C-alpha positions in Angstrom: -31.1 92.0 -64.8 -31.7 88.3 -65.0 -28.0 87.6 -65.2 -27.2 89.5 -62.0 -30.0 87.6 -60.1 -28.8 84.3 -61.6 -25.2 85.0 -60.5 -26.4 85.8 -57.0 -28.4 82.5 -56.9 -25.4 80.6 -58.2 -23.2 82.1 -55.4 -25.7 81.2 -52.8 -26.0 77.6 -54.2 -22.2 77.2 -54.1 -22.1 78.5 -50.5 -24.9 76.1 -49.5 -23.0 73.2 -51.1 -19.9 73.9 -49.1 -21.9 73.9 -45.8 -23.8 70.7 -46.7 -22.2 67.8 -44.8 -23.1 65.4 -47.6 -21.5 67.5 -50.4 -18.9 65.5 -52.3 -16.2 68.0 -51.4 -16.6 67.5 -47.7 -16.8 63.7 -47.9 -13.1 63.2 -48.8 -11.8 64.9 -45.6 -14.3 63.0 -43.5 -13.3 59.7 -45.1 -9.6 60.4 -44.5 -10.3 61.4 -40.9 -12.4 58.3 -40.3 -9.7 56.0 -41.7 -7.0 57.7 -39.7 -9.0 57.5 -36.4 -9.8 53.9 -37.1 -6.2 52.9 -37.6 -5.2 55.1 -34.6 -7.6 53.3 -32.4 -6.5 49.9 -33.6 -2.8 50.8 -32.9 -3.7 52.1 -29.5 -5.7 48.9 -28.7 -2.7 46.8 -29.7 -0.3 48.9 -27.6 -2.6 48.7 -24.5 -3.1 44.9 -24.9 0.6 44.2 -25.3 1.4 46.2 -22.2 -0.8 44.2 -19.9 
């Protein structure tokens, strides 16, 4: 019986890790999105400043 209960706890822990915003798996997409948005903003600022 202990192994079934332990398996259920492990499944719940892995589900909680995926929803945790500070989990290492979710940090990589946030880093990529942040870098992309930063460079996109810099390019947009360069375009707008060169137009005026």
